[in-house]
C-alpha positions in Angstrom: -15.9 -11.6 -60.2 -13.5 -9.0 -58.9 -12.1 -9.7 -55.4 -12.6 -6.3 -53.9 -12.8 -2.6 -54.6 -9.2 -1.1 -54.7 -10.2 2.5 -55.0 -13.2 4.7 -55.0 -13.5 8.4 -55.9 -15.6 11.4 -55.3 -15.4 14.8 -57.0 -15.1 18.3 -55.6 -14.7 21.7 -57.2 -13.5 23.0 -53.8 -10.7 20.4 -53.6 -8.6 22.0 -50.8 -11.6 22.5 -48.5 -13.0 19.0 -49.2 -9.6 17.3 -48.7 -9.2 19.2 -45.4 -12.5 17.9 -44.2 -11.5 14.3 -44.8 -8.1 14.9 -43.2 -9.2 16.9 -40.2 -12.7 15.7 -39.4 -12.4 12.1 -40.5 -8.7 11.7 -39.9 -7.8 10.1 -43.2 -4.1 9.8 -44.1 -3.2 11.9 -47.2 -0.4 10.2 -49.1 -0.4 11.9 -52.5 -1.8 14.9 -54.4 -1.4 17.4 -57.2 -2.5 20.9 -56.3 -5.8 21.8 -58.0 -6.2 18.2 -59.5 -6.5 15.5 -56.9 -5.8 14.3 -53.3 -5.4 10.6 -52.4 -6.0 9.0 -49.0 -5.2 5.6 -47.6 -8.2 3.6 -46.2 -7.5 0.1 -44.9 -7.4 -2.2 -47.9 -7.8 0.5 -50.5 -7.5 4.1 -51.6 -10.0 7.0 -51.4 -9.6 9.6 -54.2 -10.9 13.1 -54.5 -10.6 14.7 -57.9 -11.4 18.2 -59.1 -13.6 17.4 -62.1 -12.6 20.4 -64.3 -9.0 19.1 -64.1 -9.7 15.4 -64.6 -12.0 15.9 -67.6 -9.0 17.2 -69.6 -7.4 14.4 -71.7 -3.8 13.5 -70.8 -1.0 15.3 -72.7 1.5 13.4 -74.8 3.9 11.5 -72.5 1.6 11.7 -69.5 0.0 8.6 -67.9 -2.8 7.5 -70.3 -5.6 7.8 -67.7 -8.9 8.5 -69.6 -10.7 11.7 -68.7 -13.4 11.5 -66.0 -15.4 13.8 -63.8 -19.1 13.6 -63.2 -21.5 16.4 -62.4 -23.4 16.6 -59.2 -23.1 15.0 -55.8 -21.5 11.6 -55.3 -21.6 9.0 -52.5 -19.1 7.1 -50.5 -19.7 4.7 -47.6 -17.1 3.8 -44.9 -17.5 0.5 -42.9 -18.0 0.9 -39.2 -19.2 -1.2 -36.3 -22.2 0.0 -34.2 -19.8 1.3 -31.5 -17.7 3.1 -34.1 -20.8 4.7 -35.6 -21.6 6.2 -32.2 -18.0 7.5 -31.9 -18.2 9.0 -35.4 -21.5 10.6 -34.7 -20.0 12.3 -31.6 -17.0 13.4 -33.6 -19.1 14.8 -36.4 -21.4 16.6 -33.9 -18.3 18.1 -32.2 -17.0 19.3 -35.6 -20.4 20.9 -36.4 -21.2 18.4 -39.1 -25.0 17.9 -39.4 -26.2 14.3 -39.5 -28.6 14.1 -42.5 -30.0 10.6 -41.6 -29.5 8.0 -38.9 -31.4 4.7 -39.1 -31.5 1.0 -38.8 -31.9 -0.9 -42.1 -34.9 -3.4 -42.3 -32.5 -6.3 -42.8 -30.3 -5.1 -39.9 -27.4 -2.7 -39.5 -27.2 1.0 -38.9 -26.2 3.9 -41.2 -25.5 7.6 -40.6 -25.3 10.0 -43.5 -23.9 13.5 -43.7 -22.4 15.8 -46.4 -18.8 16.9 -47.1 -18.1 20.5 -48.1 -18.6 19.6 -51.8 -22.1 18.3 -51.1 -21.2 14.6 -51.5 -23.2 12.1 -49.4 -21.0 10.4 -46.9 -22.1 7.3 -45.0 -20.8 5.2 -42.1 -22.5 1.9 -42.0 -22.3 -1.5 -40.5 -21.1 -4.0 -43.2 -24.1 -6.3 -42.3 -26.3 -3.9 -44.2 -24.9 -5.8 -47.2 -24.8 -9.2 -45.5 -21.0 -8.9 -44.9 
């Protein structure tokens, strides 16, 4: 069994606007990027990637890194771990930034989640790890 997830990705046609949202509203640290193709952020213990699907669907050219083409259609999902107190702080920060909370609830098995959308329409969640028994 794999030990942990090293990276996770979402896709956005409006790469600059979506990357700015994660930088400015969520405060993620950008550490790499290629204009019009991707932006990479550090998240404790891993990496959060945003790709522009039209660019990543193109097979690599000769001599380039042999990363297979990828890039789904439609809205994706990402969930960031947060304690109950952190979720309250995130909710206040999102409200102050004019970001609508789409859903806020307690899971039947315990733990709270809040959901909202990024500028590309991806579903973004902050949740207590206990929703997964962690």
